[in-house]
C-alpha positions as CSV (number, residue, x, y, z in Angstrom):
1,M,90.7,62.6,72.6
2,F,93.4,60.7,74.7
3,V,94.7,62.1,77.8
4,V,98.6,60.7,78.6
5,F,101.0,60.9,80.8
6,D,104.9,59.4,81.4
7,G,104.9,55.8,82.0
8,M,101.1,55.0,80.3
9,K,100.2,52.0,79.0
10,L,101.4,51.5,75.7
11,L,98.2,49.4,74.5
12,D,95.7,51.3,76.4
13,V,95.8,54.1,73.8
14,A,97.6,51.8,70.9
15,G,94.0,49.3,71.2
16,P,91.2,51.8,71.6
17,A,92.6,53.8,68.8
18,E,93.1,51.4,66.4
19,V,89.4,51.4,66.6
20,F,88.4,54.7,66.1
21,S,90.8,55.2,63.3
22,E,90.0,51.8,61.5
23,A,85.5,53.0,62.3
24,N,86.5,55.8,59.7
25,H,87.6,54.1,56.7
26,F,83.6,52.7,56.6
27,G,82.2,56.7,57.3
28,A,83.3,57.2,60.8
29,S,84.6,60.8,61.7
30,Y,86.7,60.7,64.5
31,R,89.7,62.9,65.5
32,V,92.3,60.8,67.3
33,V,94.4,63.4,69.8
34,M,97.2,63.1,72.4
35,A,96.7,66.3,74.5
36,S,99.4,65.7,78.4
37,V,99.7,68.0,81.3
38,D,101.9,70.3,79.8
39,G,101.9,69.9,76.1
40,Q,105.4,67.7,75.7
41,D,105.4,64.2,74.2
42,V,105.2,61.4,77.0
43,V,107.3,58.4,77.3
44,T,104.6,55.0,77.2
45,S,105.7,51.9,79.3
46,V,107.3,50.5,77.4
47,G,109.9,53.0,76.5
48,T,109.0,54.6,72.9
49,R,107.7,58.0,72.3
50,M,104.8,59.3,71.8
51,A,104.0,62.1,70.2
52,V,101.7,64.4,71.6
53,A,99.7,67.6,69.6
54,T,98.7,69.2,72.7
55,S,97.7,70.4,76.0
56,I,95.0,68.9,78.1
57,G,93.9,72.5,79.3
58,S,94.4,74.3,75.6
59,V,91.7,71.7,74.7
60,K,88.3,73.6,74.3
61,S,85.5,71.1,73.9
62,A,85.8,67.0,73.2
63,D,83.6,64.4,71.9
64,T,85.1,62.4,74.2
65,A,88.3,62.2,76.5
66,V,89.7,58.9,76.8
67,V,91.8,58.5,79.8
68,S,94.9,56.2,80.0
69,G,95.8,53.7,82.5
70,G,99.9,53.3,83.8
71,D,101.3,51.2,86.7
72,D,102.2,54.0,88.8
73,L,98.4,54.8,89.5
74,V,97.8,52.6,91.9
75,G,101.1,52.3,93.6
76,R,102.1,55.5,93.9
77,P,100.3,59.4,94.5
78,I,98.9,60.9,91.5
79,D,100.5,63.9,89.9
80,P,98.3,67.0,90.8
81,R,98.7,68.0,88.1
82,L,96.9,65.4,85.8
83,V,93.9,64.8,88.7
84,D,93.3,68.6,88.2
85,A,93.6,69.0,84.4
86,V,91.3,65.8,84.2
87,A,88.9,67.3,86.3
88,D,88.6,70.7,84.4
89,L,88.2,68.6,80.9
90,R,85.1,67.0,82.2
91,P,83.3,70.5,81.5
92,R,84.0,70.0,78.1
93,V,83.5,66.9,76.7
94,R,80.6,64.9,76.2
95,R,81.7,61.6,77.7
96,M,84.2,60.9,79.4
97,A,85.9,57.1,79.8
98,S,89.2,55.4,81.3
99,I,91.2,52.7,80.1
100,C,92.2,49.6,83.1
101,T,93.9,51.9,86.2
102,G,93.1,54.8,84.2
103,S,89.9,54.8,86.6
104,F,91.5,55.8,89.5
105,I,92.4,59.3,88.3
106,L,89.1,59.9,87.8
107,A,88.0,59.0,91.1
108,Q,91.1,60.7,92.6
109,T,88.6,64.0,91.1
110,G,85.1,62.9,92.5
111,M,83.5,62.1,89.3
112,L,83.0,58.4,89.9
113,D,81.1,59.4,92.9
114,G,78.0,57.6,93.5
115,R,78.9,55.3,89.7
116,R,79.6,52.4,88.8
117,A,83.0,51.5,88.0
118,T,85.5,49.1,87.3
119,T,89.9,48.8,86.4
120,H,92.1,45.6,85.8
121,W,90.6,43.0,87.7
122,R,94.2,43.2,90.1
123,H,93.4,46.9,91.5
124,T,88.9,46.6,92.3
125,G,90.0,45.8,95.7
126,T,92.1,48.6,95.9
127,L,89.6,51.0,94.0
128,A,87.0,49.9,96.4
129,R,88.7,50.6,99.5
130,R,90.7,53.7,98.6
131,F,87.4,55.8,97.0
132,P,84.1,53.9,98.9
133,G,81.6,56.0,97.2
134,V,82.1,54.4,94.4
135,T,80.9,50.4,93.3
136,V,83.5,48.5,91.7
137,D,82.0,45.9,89.5
138,E,85.0,43.3,90.4
139,D,83.9,41.1,86.7
140,A,82.6,43.8,84.1
141,I,84.8,44.5,80.9
142,Y,83.5,47.7,80.7
143,V,81.1,49.2,82.7
144,R,78.7,52.2,81.8
145,D,77.4,54.8,84.0
146,G,76.0,57.6,83.0
147,P,78.1,59.5,80.1
148,I,81.6,58.0,82.6
149,L,82.7,54.5,81.1
150,T,85.5,52.3,82.8
151,S,86.9,49.4,81.5
152,A,88.9,46.3,83.0
153,G,92.3,45.6,81.6
154,V,94.8,46.7,78.4
155,T,92.5,44.7,75.5
156,A,89.4,45.3,76.8
157,G,89.7,48.5,76.4
158,I,89.2,48.1,72.7
159,D,85.6,46.5,73.6
160,L,85.4,49.9,75.2
161,A,85.4,51.5,72.6
162,L,83.6,49.4,70.3
163,A,81.1,50.0,72.2
164,M,81.4,53.8,71.6
165,V,81.7,53.4,68.2
166,E,78.7,50.9,68.4
167,E,76.7,54.3,70.7
168,D,77.4,56.5,67.9
169,G,77.6,55.0,64.5
170,S,75.8,51.6,64.5
171,D,76.2,48.2,65.6
172,E,76.9,46.6,62.1
173,L,79.7,49.7,62.2
174,A,81.7,48.4,65.2
175,H,81.2,44.5,63.9
176,Q,82.4,46.0,60.5
177,V,85.7,47.4,62.7
178,A,86.3,44.7,65.1
179,R,85.8,41.9,61.7
180,D,88.9,44.2,60.1
181,L,91.4,44.5,63.3
182,V,90.8,40.3,63.3
183,V,89.4,41.3,67.0
184,F,87.6,37.4,67.2
185,M,84.9,38.3,69.8
186,R,83.2,42.0,71.1
187,R,82.6,41.4,74.7
188,L,79.2,42.7,76.3
189,G,80.3,44.7,78.8
190,A,79.5,43.1,82.1
191,Q,80.1,39.7,80.4
192,P,81.4,38.1,83.1
193,R,84.7,36.5,83.0
194,L,83.2,32.6,82.6
195,S,80.6,32.3,80.6
196,V,78.6,29.9,79.1
197,P,81.6,28.0,76.7
198,A,84.1,28.8,79.8
199,R,81.8,27.1,81.9
200,T,81.0,23.7,79.2
201,A,82.6,20.8,78.8
202,R,84.3,22.2,75.2
203,P,83.7,19.4,72.4
204,R,85.3,17.0,71.3
205,R,84.4,17.4,67.6
206,Q,86.0,20.0,65.7
207,P,82.8,21.2,64.0
208,L,80.8,21.6,67.4
209,R,83.9,23.9,68.6
210,T,83.2,25.7,66.0
211,L,79.8,26.3,66.1
212,C,80.3,27.8,69.8
213,D,82.7,29.6,68.6
214,Q,80.3,31.5,66.2
215,I,77.2,31.6,68.9
216,A,80.2,33.1,72.2
217,A,81.5,35.8,69.3
218,D,78.3,36.7,67.8
219,P,75.3,35.7,69.2
220,A,72.7,38.2,67.3
221,A,73.9,36.4,64.2
222,D,71.2,32.9,62.9
223,H,71.9,30.5,64.7
224,S,68.9,28.3,64.4
225,L,68.8,24.9,64.0
226,T,68.9,24.8,59.7
227,A,71.5,27.4,60.4
228,L,74.2,25.0,62.5
229,A,73.8,22.2,60.6
230,A,74.2,23.7,57.5
231,R,77.7,25.5,58.5
232,S,79.3,22.7,59.9
233,G,78.3,19.9,57.2
234,L,76.2,17.8,59.4
235,S,72.5,16.9,59.3
236,V,70.2,18.4,61.7
237,R,69.8,14.8,63.5
238,H,73.4,14.1,63.4
239,L,74.6,18.0,64.7
240,S,71.1,17.5,67.7
241,R,72.8,14.1,68.5
242,L,76.9,15.4,69.1
243,F,75.3,18.4,70.7
244,R,74.0,16.6,73.6
245,D,76.4,14.1,73.8
246,D,79.5,16.4,73.5
247,V,78.0,19.7,75.7
248,G,75.2,18.1,77.5
249,C,72.2,20.8,75.5
250,T,70.4,20.7,72.5
251,P,71.3,23.6,70.5
252,A,68.5,25.8,71.0
253,V,69.4,25.4,74.2
254,Y,72.4,26.1,74.2
255,V,71.5,29.4,71.8
256,N,69.2,30.6,74.3
257,T,71.3,30.1,77.3
258,V,73.9,32.3,75.5
259,R,71.4,35.0,74.3
260,L,70.6,35.9,77.8
261,E,73.9,35.8,79.1
262,A,75.0,38.7,76.7
263,A,71.6,40.4,77.1
264,T,72.0,40.4,80.7
265,A,75.4,41.5,80.4
266,L,74.6,44.7,78.5
267,L,71.8,45.6,80.5
268,R,74.7,45.8,83.8
269,S,76.4,46.9,81.2
270,G,73.8,50.1,81.1
271,E,72.2,49.4,78.1
272,T,69.0,49.5,77.4
273,R,66.0,46.6,77.4
274,A,65.5,47.4,73.9
275,T,69.3,47.1,72.9
276,A,70.4,44.8,75.2
277,A,67.1,42.6,73.4
278,R,68.8,43.2,70.0
279,R,72.8,43.3,70.5
280,S,72.2,39.2,72.1
281,G,69.8,37.9,69.6
282,L,66.7,37.7,71.6
283,G,65.4,39.9,69.5
284,S,61.6,41.7,71.4
285,E,61.9,43.4,74.7
286,E,59.5,40.8,75.1
287,T,61.1,37.8,74.6
288,L,63.9,39.3,76.7
289,R,61.6,39.6,79.7
290,R,59.9,36.4,79.5
291,A,63.5,34.8,79.1
292,L,64.5,37.2,82.6
293,L,61.5,36.0,84.4
294,R,62.1,32.4,83.2
295,G,65.9,32.5,84.8
296,A,69.3,31.0,82.8
297,A,68.0,28.0,81.0
298,E,69.6,24.7,82.6
299,F,72.3,22.6,80.0
300,T,69.9,19.3,81.0
301,G,69.4,18.4,77.0
302,R,65.2,18.7,77.7
303,R,64.3,20.9,75.0
């Protein structure tokens, strides 16, 4: 169910709701319900009216409650009826999530006290100052702390919804949904804003640009040197030389560094080592442990 209210960001609901709805085409069984404090329709941030099925208090139980965000949640006092309704809802749901500034509602109820959380990058400082009991992660795309999940601004809600779909179903299901919604890259929880592709020089040559995009989009895919060469239409030797010239390292160093960063992001967002190793492409927990001990690979090309 989605907790909605007047002034909420339309995309905070529309994006995640589409993820759950799309997952149903691949065998999931989500039922998307909109709930407001009084059960009345609400008007979104863009002026459109959103139909509401029920009041928050009428929901006897739900698997997941997603609290949307809105600009007024930061600059003005939050409607106490909304805060009370969300607080009362918590014992009746298995999992509670917020999109963007919806974290301010969760924080106001006290359910984020002693937990890690995030919100829109513009308001992380405000969240930390206003609620000192919350450990605010300023860089995370989304944060999972037990049964409470919070996401950064707007489109990060799509990443959060995909993570919940994977948790409920499988990695393949989440990938299917992402592909059908034409989401270029499933961002991984605490993935930093300046990831490996952003910190390194953009390759001058087109085949390398495409390969780097593919590696970033799906670190766990087959990115062996042979596979990369086949996808680029280049010989192994030629591809290796171009990588050294344009990126400054070998393909293997680049792939392993992206995978280690992805695994670290997954661990920071609350995933287990086994899940982080599998989703990042590192394979086993032991491989991940060794990689973490070594630290991130350096872009020196020495391999």
